[in-house]
C-alpha positions in Angstrom: 154.5 261.2 181.0 151.6 263.5 180.4 151.8 267.3 180.5 150.8 267.5 184.2 153.5 265.0 185.3 156.1 267.0 183.3 155.4 270.0 185.5 155.7 268.1 188.8 158.7 269.2 190.9 161.1 266.3 191.7 161.1 265.1 195.2 164.3 265.0 197.2 164.4 261.2 196.7 164.0 261.5 192.9 166.6 264.2 192.8 169.1 262.0 194.7 168.3 259.1 192.4 168.7 261.3 189.3 172.0 262.9 190.3 173.5 260.1 192.4 174.3 262.7 195.1 172.5 263.5 198.4 174.2 266.8 199.0 172.6 269.9 197.4 175.9 271.3 196.1 176.8 268.1 194.4 173.3 267.8 192.9 173.7 271.3 191.5 177.0 270.4 190.0 175.6 267.3 188.3 172.6 269.1 187.0 174.7 272.0 185.6 177.2 269.6 184.0 174.4 267.9 182.2 172.6 271.0 181.0 169.5 270.4 183.2 167.8 273.7 184.0 167.1 274.2 187.7 166.7 277.0 190.2 168.2 277.1 193.7 165.8 277.8 196.5 166.6 280.0 199.5 167.9 276.9 201.4 170.5 276.3 198.6 168.6 273.2 197.2 168.0 272.7 193.5 164.4 272.6 192.3 163.3 271.4 188.9 160.5 269.7 187.1 160.5 266.5 185.0 160.1 268.7 181.9 163.6 270.0 182.6 165.0 266.5 183.1 163.4 265.3 179.8 164.4 268.5 177.8 167.9 269.5 178.9 169.5 272.6 177.4 171.8 272.1 174.5 173.9 275.1 175.4 177.5 274.3 176.1 179.6 275.8 178.8 181.5 278.0 176.3 178.2 279.6 175.2 177.4 280.4 178.8 180.3 282.8 179.3 181.6 285.7 177.2 184.7 285.2 175.0 187.2 287.8 176.2 190.1 286.4 174.0 189.8 289.5 171.6 190.7 291.7 174.6 194.0 289.9 175.2 195.3 291.4 171.9 195.0 294.9 173.2 
């Protein structure tokens, strides 16, 4: 894919093919579980480009949330 194609927003059909889900909430779950950056539009549907599919985040779930375990000792 060239740079222009990388910035193309996935169609609903492509998103369904990628995630294996037709419902937006399940698509969002699959994308998040696989570290694929996306935004959610005002209709609750995920939007992303091919760049995001081809360059998923390497951040794990534990890095997304603060570690409050030190506060348990108080």
